[in-house]
Each structure stands twice: as structure tokens, then as C-alpha cells.
C-alpha positions as CSV (number, residue, x, y, z in Angstrom):
1,M,28.5,135.2,32.3
2,A,31.8,135.9,34.0
3,L,33.5,137.5,36.7
4,T,34.0,141.5,36.5
5,P,37.2,142.4,34.9
6,S,38.4,144.3,38.1
7,D,37.6,141.1,40.1
8,E,39.2,138.8,37.9
9,L,42.3,140.7,37.8
10,R,42.5,141.1,41.6
11,L,42.0,137.2,41.7
12,N,44.6,136.5,39.6
13,V,47.1,138.7,41.5
14,L,46.1,136.8,44.6
15,L,46.7,133.5,43.0
16,T,50.4,134.6,42.2
17,Q,50.8,135.0,46.0
18,Q,50.9,131.3,46.5
19,P,47.9,131.1,48.8
20,Q,47.6,128.2,51.1
21,A,43.8,128.4,51.5
22,I,40.8,130.4,50.3
23,K,37.5,131.0,51.5
24,I,34.5,133.1,50.6
25,N,32.5,135.2,53.0
26,E,29.2,135.3,51.2
27,S,27.5,137.9,53.7
28,T,30.4,140.4,53.1
29,M,31.0,139.6,49.6
30,R,34.6,139.0,50.3
31,V,37.5,136.5,49.3
32,M,39.9,135.8,51.9
33,A,43.3,133.9,51.4
34,L,45.7,132.5,53.7
35,T,49.1,133.3,52.2
36,P,52.8,133.2,53.6
37,G,52.7,136.6,54.2
38,G,49.4,136.5,56.1
39,E,45.8,137.1,55.3
40,A,44.9,138.7,52.1
41,R,41.2,140.1,51.2
42,I,39.5,141.0,48.0
43,D,36.0,142.8,48.1
44,L,33.9,141.6,45.4
45,H,31.9,143.8,43.0
46,P,29.3,141.5,41.2
47,D,27.2,142.5,38.4
48,C,24.4,139.8,38.8
49,K,22.7,138.0,41.6
50,P,25.0,137.0,44.4
51,E,24.4,133.1,44.0
52,Q,25.1,133.4,40.3
53,Y,28.3,135.4,41.1
54,F,29.5,132.9,43.7
55,K,29.1,129.9,41.3
56,Q,31.1,131.9,38.7
57,L,33.6,132.6,41.3
58,R,34.2,129.1,42.2
59,E,34.3,127.9,38.8
60,F,36.9,130.3,38.2
61,L,39.0,129.3,41.2
62,S,38.6,125.5,40.1
63,T,39.7,126.3,36.5
64,Q,42.8,127.9,37.9
65,V,43.7,125.4,40.4
66,L,42.4,122.2,38.8
67,G,42.2,123.0,35.2
68,S,38.4,122.4,35.2
69,P,35.5,124.3,36.4
70,G,33.9,121.4,37.8
71,G,35.5,121.9,41.2
72,Y,35.7,119.1,44.0
73,P,33.4,116.4,42.1
74,I,35.9,116.4,39.3
75,F,38.7,116.3,41.7
76,L,36.9,113.3,43.4
77,R,36.7,111.4,40.4
78,R,40.3,111.8,39.5
79,W,41.1,111.0,43.1
80,T,39.2,107.8,42.9
81,R,41.0,106.6,39.8
82,M,44.4,107.6,41.3
83,G,43.6,105.4,44.6
84,Q,44.4,108.1,47.1
85,A,45.2,112.0,47.3
86,R,48.8,113.1,47.7
87,E,49.6,115.9,50.0
88,E,50.0,118.3,47.3
89,S,46.6,117.3,45.8
90,L,45.0,117.9,49.2
91,A,46.6,121.3,49.4
92,R,44.8,122.2,46.0
93,L,41.6,121.4,47.4
94,L,42.0,124.2,50.0
95,L,42.0,126.6,47.3
96,L,38.4,126.0,45.9
97,A,36.5,127.8,48.6
98,E,34.2,124.8,48.7
99,D,33.1,123.2,52.0
100,E,33.0,119.6,50.8
101,A,36.7,119.9,49.6
102,V,37.8,121.0,52.8
103,T,35.9,118.3,54.6
104,A,37.4,115.7,52.2
105,V,41.1,117.2,53.2
106,V,40.1,116.7,57.1
107,H,39.1,113.4,56.4
108,A,42.0,112.2,54.2
109,P,44.5,109.7,55.5
110,G,47.4,112.0,54.3
111,L,46.3,115.0,56.4
112,T,49.3,116.7,58.0
113,L,49.5,119.3,60.7
114,S,50.3,122.2,58.3
115,L,47.3,121.2,56.1
116,A,45.1,120.9,59.3
117,R,45.7,124.4,60.1
118,C,44.8,125.6,56.7
119,A,41.7,123.6,56.7
120,W,40.7,124.8,60.2
121,W,41.3,128.6,59.0
122,V,39.0,127.8,56.1
123,L,36.0,125.9,58.0
124,P,36.1,125.9,61.8
125,S,33.4,123.4,62.6
126,A,32.9,121.0,65.4
127,D,32.7,118.0,63.0
128,N,36.2,119.2,61.7
129,A,37.6,119.8,65.1
130,R,36.4,116.1,66.1
131,Q,37.8,114.4,63.0
132,M,41.4,116.3,63.4
133,L,41.8,115.6,67.1
134,R,41.8,112.0,66.1
135,L,45.4,112.2,64.8
136,D,47.9,112.4,67.6
137,A,50.0,114.8,65.8
138,I,47.4,117.4,65.5
139,A,45.9,116.5,69.3
140,Q,49.3,117.0,70.7
141,S,49.8,120.5,68.8
142,D,49.1,123.9,69.6
143,L,46.3,123.6,67.0
144,G,45.2,120.6,69.3
145,L,44.6,123.0,72.2
146,E,42.6,125.5,70.0
147,L,40.5,122.5,68.6
148,S,39.8,121.4,72.3
149,E,38.9,124.7,73.4
150,F,36.4,125.0,70.4
151,L,34.7,121.9,71.3
152,L,34.4,122.8,74.9
153,E,32.6,126.0,74.1
154,F,30.3,124.3,71.6
155,L,29.5,121.5,73.9
156,P,26.5,123.1,75.5
157,F,24.9,123.7,72.0
158,E,25.6,120.3,70.8
159,E,22.5,118.2,70.1
160,R,23.6,115.0,69.1
161,Q,24.6,112.6,71.8
162,Q,27.2,110.7,69.6
163,A,28.8,114.1,69.0
164,M,28.8,114.9,72.7
165,I,30.4,111.5,73.5
166,D,33.1,112.0,70.8
167,S,33.6,115.6,71.9
168,V,34.3,114.6,75.5
169,R,36.3,111.5,74.6
170,L,38.4,113.5,72.1
171,I,39.0,116.5,74.5
172,L,40.3,114.3,77.4
173,Q,42.5,112.1,75.0
174,A,44.2,115.3,73.6
175,G,45.1,116.3,77.2
176,Q,45.4,119.9,76.4
177,V,42.8,120.8,78.9
178,G,43.6,121.5,82.9
179,P,42.2,119.7,85.6
180,S,39.6,122.4,86.5
181,V,38.2,121.8,83.1
182,R,38.0,118.2,83.4
183,D,36.5,118.3,86.8
184,S,33.8,120.9,85.2
185,L,32.9,118.0,82.6
186,W,32.9,115.5,85.1
187,R,30.3,117.6,87.3
188,K,28.1,118.0,84.4
189,A,28.2,114.4,83.6
190,S,25.8,113.7,86.4
191,R,23.1,115.4,84.1
192,K,24.2,114.2,80.8
193,S,25.1,110.5,80.6
194,S,26.7,111.1,77.2
195,Y,29.7,112.8,79.0
196,Y,30.1,109.8,81.3
197,A,30.3,107.6,78.1
198,G,33.1,110.2,76.9
199,F,34.9,109.7,80.2
200,L,34.7,106.0,80.2
201,Q,36.1,105.8,76.6
202,A,39.1,108.1,77.4
203,A,40.0,107.7,80.9
204,A,38.9,104.3,82.3
205,H,41.6,104.1,84.4
206,E,41.9,107.7,85.6
207,L,38.3,108.8,86.3
208,P,38.3,112.1,88.5
209,E,36.8,110.7,91.4
210,Q,38.2,109.0,94.7
211,G,37.1,105.5,95.6
212,S,38.0,102.7,97.8
213,D,39.2,99.2,97.3
214,H,36.6,96.3,97.3
215,P,37.0,94.2,100.7
216,L,38.1,91.2,98.5
217,L,41.0,92.8,96.8
218,Q,43.3,91.6,99.7
219,A,42.2,87.9,99.1
220,A,42.4,88.3,95.3
221,N,45.9,89.7,95.7
222,S,47.0,86.7,97.9
223,F,45.5,84.2,95.6
224,R,47.3,85.7,92.7
225,E,50.6,85.6,94.4
226,K,50.3,82.0,95.2
227,N,48.5,80.6,92.1
228,E,49.4,83.0,89.0
229,N,50.4,81.2,85.9
230,E,50.1,81.6,82.1
231,Q,46.9,80.2,81.9
232,N,45.2,82.4,84.6
233,R,47.5,85.5,84.4
234,D,45.1,87.7,82.5
235,L,42.0,86.8,84.5
236,L,43.6,87.1,87.8
237,N,45.3,90.4,86.9
238,L,42.0,91.7,85.7
239,L,40.3,90.5,88.9
240,V,42.8,92.6,91.1
241,Q,42.6,95.7,88.7
242,V,38.7,95.6,88.8
243,L,38.6,95.1,92.7
244,G,41.1,97.9,93.2
245,E,40.2,101.7,93.6
246,S,40.4,102.6,89.9
247,G,38.4,99.6,89.0
248,Q,35.9,100.5,91.5
249,V,35.3,104.0,90.5
250,Y,35.0,102.5,86.9
251,L,32.0,100.3,87.9
252,K,30.4,103.0,89.9
253,T,30.6,105.2,86.8
254,L,29.0,102.7,84.7
255,K,26.2,102.3,87.0
256,R,25.5,106.1,87.1
257,A,25.8,106.1,83.4
258,F,22.9,103.4,83.0
259,V,20.6,105.2,85.2
260,K,19.0,107.4,82.5
261,P,20.9,107.1,79.2
262,N,19.4,109.7,76.8
263,D,19.2,107.6,73.5
264,Q,20.4,104.5,71.7
265,D,23.8,106.1,70.7
266,V,24.6,106.5,74.4
267,V,23.7,102.9,75.2
268,V,25.4,101.6,72.1
269,S,28.5,103.5,73.5
270,L,28.3,102.2,77.1
271,M,28.0,98.6,75.9
272,N,30.9,98.7,73.5
273,T,33.0,100.4,76.3
274,I,32.2,97.5,78.7
275,G,33.4,95.1,76.4
276,D,36.6,97.0,75.6
277,Y,37.4,97.4,79.2
278,F,37.4,93.7,79.8
279,A,38.4,92.6,76.3
280,V,41.7,90.8,77.5
281,L,39.3,87.9,78.5
282,N,37.4,87.5,75.2
283,I,40.0,85.6,73.4
284,D,37.4,84.2,71.0
285,N,35.6,87.4,70.4
286,R,32.2,86.0,71.4
287,R,29.1,88.1,71.1
288,Y,25.6,87.3,72.1
289,R,22.1,88.4,71.3
290,D,20.6,85.9,73.9
291,L,21.0,86.9,77.4
292,Q,20.5,83.3,78.6
293,M,23.1,81.9,76.5
294,W,25.5,84.8,77.3
295,N,25.2,84.0,81.2
296,R,25.4,80.3,80.7
297,H,28.7,80.4,78.5
298,A,30.3,82.6,80.9
299,G,30.1,80.0,83.5
300,E,31.1,77.2,81.1
301,I,34.1,79.2,79.9
302,L,35.3,79.7,83.8
303,Q,35.0,75.9,84.2
304,E,36.4,74.6,81.0
305,R,39.3,77.1,80.5
306,H,40.2,78.3,84.1
307,S,38.9,76.1,86.7
308,A,41.9,73.6,86.7
309,H,44.2,76.5,86.8
310,L,42.4,78.2,89.7
311,P,42.8,75.5,92.6
312,D,40.8,76.1,95.8
313,M,39.7,79.5,94.9
314,P,37.2,80.8,97.2
315,D,33.7,80.9,96.0
316,E,33.3,84.8,96.3
317,L,36.4,85.1,93.9
318,Q,35.1,82.4,91.5
319,R,31.6,84.3,91.1
320,C,33.7,87.6,90.5
321,C,35.7,85.8,87.8
322,E,32.5,84.6,86.1
323,S,31.3,88.1,86.0
324,L,34.5,89.3,84.6
325,L,34.3,86.8,81.8
326,A,30.5,87.7,81.2
327,L,31.4,91.6,80.9
328,S,34.2,90.6,78.6
329,M,31.5,89.5,75.9
330,V,29.4,92.5,76.2
331,D,28.9,94.9,73.3
332,E,26.2,96.4,71.3
333,T,25.0,93.0,69.7
334,M,23.0,92.4,73.2
335,V,20.8,95.5,72.4
336,N,20.6,94.8,68.6
337,P,17.2,92.9,68.9
338,V,15.6,95.8,70.5
339,F,17.1,98.7,68.6
340,A,16.4,96.9,65.3
341,V,12.8,97.3,65.7
342,T,12.4,100.6,67.6
343,D,13.8,104.1,67.6
344,A,12.6,104.7,70.9
345,V,14.6,107.3,73.2
346,G,14.3,108.2,76.9
347,S,12.1,106.4,79.3
348,V,10.5,104.3,76.6
349,M,14.0,103.1,75.4
350,R,15.2,102.5,78.9
351,K,12.0,100.2,79.6
352,R,12.6,98.1,76.6
353,I,16.3,97.3,77.2
354,Q,15.6,96.8,80.9
355,P,16.4,92.9,80.6
356,V,19.7,93.8,79.2
357,T,20.8,96.3,81.6
358,D,19.4,94.3,84.6
359,A,21.6,91.4,83.4
360,L,24.5,93.7,83.2
361,M,23.8,95.3,86.7
362,Y,23.7,91.8,88.0
363,H,27.5,91.3,87.0
364,I,28.6,94.8,87.8
365,D,27.0,94.6,91.3
366,R,28.9,91.4,91.9
367,L,32.1,93.2,91.3
368,H,31.2,96.5,92.8
369,A,31.4,96.9,96.7
370,G,29.1,99.8,96.6
């Protein structure tokens, strides 16, 4: 079975116009192509069942573009042998009218802005938008604005918590939306903790809320001025940062996010976000599953590594430093023992991880004046 002669003729003419991308609208029985002169369209006239005709159509395109009717799977095997895809190879994938091929282009290391524009024309989806916004060259372009606006519009309909987190993070990191949009997302975060997780990942030092300095900030600043040296510089700088306004807003946001996390993805994201924020102190990259060992080691590290370089530090500042060290060693490892044996969500999940969240709040409350 083959394409009708009239369709095959028009498709051959289309392929001579140097199309940059091709897609099939199965509901309207139409082939569309993005060419240097604009969009071109061909109405199909099948002489068999539509699904059979679409299969023949894709085999025809694959034969013309790749030299084989096998389509993307054949290309993938060749790609694997080559080790990676060159830009010209990626461009050919956009002529196959296959969603999997477009997704491969979007995820390819060699994705360029021009290829991204074509891929987006073929298959505009939330997953593709998120993947492309991970590249700075795309995020900062006019396409980045279009992708950000698409994710914003789709966000209320997103069902996966991790996708919500990633969308908010990428929208904020792209910096293409105005303050009013950012503030709107921030207000919605009070009902969706996944939004808080996105804010904490993207803008930990610039959260859209006013706060106030911790009462201990002045003492911390004075101590740093008198005692800063190479051994304690990172610790004292982080102490001053956390006790300042932006650090206090960060801690306040963390506490809000942990009130009602929706599912395990949100918790994992929040745990890793904490470790990233305080990571400068975790020079040994230590991770803990045991809470008692975690707490004990934070105090031991303070004594072994820093106490000699912190002469006469007030007790309240020492306690803050101990909490900084504890939080620097936080990541998803701490909830793995729970999540490895349950897929619970909601209130059941929150109850099971309460020992972990209580331990976190102990150290966060030490540092937060609220």
C-alpha cells in the first residue's frame, strides 16, 4: 500500500522547498511544513483507513529524509553508533513528523535556538517547554518568553507536583515574566507548597516578601569583623547572610512549605534545596539517614573544625553555627528510609516523616526570629 499519486506528488514538491520541520494534523488530514517562506500545507486524500495512511506517510517521509522507512528508531541506532547527533542530524529528525523524534531533538546536547524554534512549532508541550528553558540561550530569547507564558497558562492544569516545581523554577530563572506575574505565583504558593519549592530553588535570595533582620545580626556582624579568618570565613559569612533579612525570609518560606507538602516529590525537592542553600559548609559532602548521628556530627564538626577559630563566640551564636552545619548536611537521604517503604502522600506521608521535619524545624527555629 502506498500514498495516493496526488499526495505523493505534492509531498515531493514540498520536500524541494527546504522545509525546516514537518508535522501532521491527523484530525484535519493535513500535512504542515515550516519553510523559509513560511508555513506550507497539504490536504491529504487517503484511499484507506486513516491510521494505515498515516503510517505510510511517515514511512515515506523517513525514506526521503533518512533513506530508510524505519523512522526515528532506525536513526536512533545510527545515532548510538555515532556517539552523538550533529546539528544537521537533529534537523533531519524534525522532518519525520514523529513526536518521539521531536522529543529527542529537544533533549539533545546540541540543541540550538533555531532548532528549538522548529521543535516548538512541531510539538508545543509543557515537557518540551521545561526542557528547552533549561538552556540559557533559549531562556533569554523571545522563544524563552513564549515558553514561559505557555507554562504559566498550563500551570493550573498541571497534575504532577514535580512538574509544578520545575515550571515555577524555570519561569523564574528565565526572568522573562514581570513582577506582577511573580507576585501572583507567590500568592498562589500559600495553597500549593510545590510553588514554594520552585521559588526556593530559583530565587532563594530574592523571594518576593519583606522581612526583618534577626536580633542577633548585629552581634554576628561585630564578631565577624573582629574574628574573620580563612578557617571560619565561610561559616561567619553564611551566619550573617542567614540572620539578615533575605535569610530570614528564606527560613520563613521553608517553614511555610513544610506545613503541608503534598507528596514525596515536594519533600525531596525541599530537602535538597536546604542542602544546596547551606552547601558551602558541607565540605566533606556528608549525608545522613540516621537523625541522631546527623545531630551529633553537626556539634562535633563545630568543635573539631571551627571552635579554635571562633574565640569567645557568644553561646547563642555558637548554637546558630551548629544549626548552620546541621542544615548543610540535609538532603533527600534523610527521608529515604521512609519513602523506600511507602508511597503515601498527603497527611499520611506528613505523619510518617514528622521525626525528620521536627528535627529540621528545631534547627530552622534556632536561626529564624519569627
